[in-house]
N, C-alpha and C positions, 0 to 999 in steps of 0.2 A: 084143293082149292079153299081160299078164305075170302072174308068180307074186308075190303079196306074201310078206312075212317069214312069214306064217302058213300059207303054202301054198296060198292061196285064189288062185283064177285072177281077178285083177283086170280088170274089163271097164268099158269105157266105155258106160252105159247112158242112153238117153234115154227119158224117161218122158213119156206124154201122158194128160192127164186133165182136169178141170175145175179149173184151178188158180187162174184169174183171177176169184174170187168173194169179194165181202163176206159171203157165207153162211160162218159159222164152221166149220160141219161140213165144207163142200167143203175149205176150207183146210187143217183138219186133217188130213183124209184123205190131202191131196197131201203135206203134210209129214211125216206118220207113214209113209208108204211110202218116200219119199226118206231119212228118217233111218234107217230099218232097213237099206237098201241101203247107205247110207253107212257105217253101223257095221260092215257086213261087208267094208268096204274097197273098194267100188267107186267109180268115178267117175260123178258124176250130173250131169245137166242136164234142164230141163224143156221141152218143145217148146211153144214160145209161140204156140198158135193158140187164138183166142177165139171164143166165139158172137157173133154180132150182135146188137145190142141194138134191137128194134124200138120205140123210144120216142121222143117228141118231143125236140127238140134241148135245150129249156130243162129237162127232166128230167135228160137226160144231163149237163147242164152242174152242175145241183144235185148229182147223185150224185158226180161228179168232185171237187165241191168239199168236201162233206160227207165222204165216206168214201174217194174217190180217193186222196188223199194219204197217209192213215193205211195203206191197204191196200197201196200201194207201199212204204211203209216196213216193214211187217211181212213183206212178200215178200223185201224185201233182208234183212231180219235172220234169216229162218228157212228160206226156200228155197235149193237151190243154184243154180247160174246157170240163166239161160234162154237158149234160142236165139235166133237172129234172129226178128224177129215175121214170121208168117205171116198174110196177111189172107185166104186161100182154102185150100180143099182142093187146087185146081189147083196153087198156088203152092208148097204142101207137097210136092206128087207131083214136081215140076219140079226143085225143089232141096231134097231131104231132108237132116236133120242127120246127120252121120257118127256111126255108132255100132257097137258090137260086138253090141248087144242093144236092142229096143225093148220097154218093158212099158206096157201098157194097164191102168187101172183107178184107183179103182174106181167108187164113186158109180154114177150112171145112165148111164154112158159109152155103153151100147148101147139107150138109148132114143130112137129117132128123132124123138120129139116134142120132145126137148131138143137133140139134136145136129144136126137140119135138115140143112142144106147140107154139115156136116162129117161127117155120119154115116161114110162110108166111112174116114175119117182115124183113127177109134176102132176100126176093124177092122183097123187097120195096113196100109192099102192104098197104101203108099208104101216107097220105099227098095230097095236090092238084095235079092235073094231070100236070099242067104247070111247076111243079118243074123238073129240069132235073135230070134224073136217070142214073147212070153209075155203071158199075161193074168193079172193078178192081182185077184181078187174083183169082177170087172165085174159091173155090174148092169144089167139091163134096167128094172127098175121097172115092170114089166108081166107079167100073167099070159098075155096073148095078144100074138102078133106083129102088128104093125100095117102091115106093107108086103106088098102083095098081087102085086106084079110079079115073076114067076117068074125072068126073067133077073136081077135085081138080086138077088134070094134065092139063086140058084145061085152067083152071085159072091161073096157072103158066106159061103156054105158053103165054097167053095174056099179063101177066105182063113182061115176057122176051122180047117180041116184043115191049113193050113200052119204053125200054131204048133206051137213045139216043147214049149209047156206051156200048159195051157187051164184056167182056173178061174173060176168066177162066185161070188156073195155069198150067192145064195138057192136054196133048192130049186126054186123056180118058174122060175128062170133056167136051172137044169140041165134041167127037164122040157121048157122051151121049145127049148133046144139040140138035144135028142135028137128032138122033135117035127118041127120045121123045118128043121134042119141035119144031121142024121143024126150027131151027135157028142155023147159025154157028158163034159162037164167036171167037175172036182172042185169041191166046194162048200169054201169057205174063209171066214175071218172078215173083216170090214173092216180096212182097215191100221190103224186105230187102236188095234186090240187087239195088234199085233205088238210094241209097246214097252210095257214095264211100267209107266212113269210119263212124265210130261212135265214133271219139276222144272226143266228147263233154261229153260221157258217161265214156270211159277209153281209154287211148292212150297207146297202147301196149308198154312193155319194153322188156328186153332180153328174149330169148327163155329157157323156163325151160326144163330141162332134165326129162321129164315125159310123160307118155302116159295118156291122158286125155279120161275117158270112160264115154261118156254121152249116156248112154244106157239105154232107156225107159224101155224095157222089159228085166228083168233080167233072161234069160232062164238057163236052165241046161247047155246047150251048151256054154253060156256065161261064167258061173262059171268054168266049167271044162277047157275051153281052153284059157280064157284071160291071166292065169298066164303064159302060153307057149309063148303068143304074146311078153309079157314083158321079158321073157329070150332071145326070138329070137332077139329082139332089144336092149336088155342090158339097159331096162329103167324100173323104177318103174311105178306102176299103180295108178291112181288116180280115185276114184269114185266120179263123179261130182253131182251126185242125189240119194243118198242113205241115210235113215233115221239114221242109226247108226254105227259106226265103224266095219270094217271087216277086219280080219287078212289077211295081204298081201297086203293091198290097203291103199293108203293115204286117209284122211276123208276131205270131204268138204260138209257139209250140215248144215242148208240150205243156199245156197249161194245167196248173193245178186244179182241184175242185173249186177252191176259193176264186181263182183267176177266171175260170170258165163261168162261174156264176156273176162274178163282177162285171165281165165283158158283156154278157147278156143283160144284165140288170142296168147298166149304165150306157147302154148303146142308143143312140138316137133313132137309128133304124136297124133292123135285123132282117137278113135274108137266109132262109134255112130250108131244108128238105127233111129236116130230122123231126120226129115224133116230139121228142122231148124239147127240141128248139123251139116248136110250136108251143108246147105246155108252157115252158118258162116264159116265152114271151108274153103269154095270155095272162099268167099269173103275176107278172110285172107290168101288165098293162102297157106294152110296147107298140109302137108302130112297126109293122111287120109284113112280109108277104112269104108265102110258102109255095114251094115248087115240087110238083109230083116227079116220081122217079121212074114211073111207067113198068113197075114190077109188081109181083102177087103181094106186096106189103102196103100198097098205096091206101087200101081202104081204111087202114087206121087213122091216115092223115085226113082222108076225107070225111070219116066218122066225126073226128074232133073238131074239125073246122065247120062242119055243118051243125054239129050239138051246140056250138058257141055262136051260131049265126054270123060266121065269119068267111063263108063259102066263096063270098066276091073277092077275098083275097087270096084263093089258091088259083094257080095258074099251071097249065101244062109245060110251060117252059118259059124263061126269061125273055126269049124272043118273042112269044106270044103276048106277055105282059107289056113289053115296051110298045106294042102296037096300040096300046090305050093309055088313057091318062087316069083313070080310075084308081090305080094303086098309089097315085100321089096323094089323093084325099086321105086326111088323117082319119084313122079309126075312132069313131064316136063311142067310148066305152060306156057313157052314161046310158046309151041306148040299150045295150046289151048286158049291163051289169045286173039287172034283176035275173036274167036268164042264167049268167055265170054262177050266181050267189044260189039259186035255186038248185043248179046241179050239184054244186058242192055240197050243200045241205042234205040234198037227197043221198049222197054217196056216203057222207059221214054217217046218216041215220041208219042205212043199210049195215055198215060195219058194226056200230054200236049194237043194233039189234041181233045181229049175228052172234055176237058174244054173250048176251043175255042167256 
């Protein structure tokens, strides 16, 4: 380690997260964390370990052709360097990347249903003990812990207690850590909030007269009621993530990262059930509503909306939303701006202090 001109201790940092994903939210949270650390003067790399895909070979081939080339191009353009490719947790443990500090976060890196065989990698169970370990906005995406093996849970508890700084993204994650592992982490915002804008990827232009539908789960409720939302607002609907054209909706698939950001940044109204759809809407001070999915991952949506004082924009369904007129009232960001800025500064301060 050495001192930079600004008297900041420059460290070699290796980040582990869900970096290899065509999901634009996962891509952005990876990029956002790395950009913030890079701007502080640190040397960055991303630990290249990936979840196994349990899909037929022909689907893998199609995905590789359709989205793989673009993903690799965008990774090369926006990410720091990647470490060597690790094909298993054992391979990572046997030959970990050299670094002064390991950082894990955010997304659902501590959700065993997603991490599966790589679960312990995201609890930083690799590398020398003297390497600093930091969690930034790690998310369980769960309200209840799903591992019952006492030996494994005891090991995870030991790992968490070895971190020099520990933070999670949701209150539910904080409560889970206290209940299961006897440690209370700090709650911070998703990495996308660490940077004030993303103009280096796309600088917003004029507002487009359209409703951008960034809906992960296309439910019957959505298909039935979204057209009514369009009629109520007098705006056309655009599907930001749908595989083929659908009557009554503008088509935009597959969007590049720049196009994905552009559509949200320039939308007159956003309808979403995505965590990062909500995050980008708030960052860009958009008029929007969020719809719950009624699964074990809803806690992260509820927590973010409540933290930002926007719980009145969160609905169980579009059908429920349309029974009121409250959602038509513009969000007055001037009233919640101090709260948003306070949360952002607190999160930035946590990470800066963790690196001292």
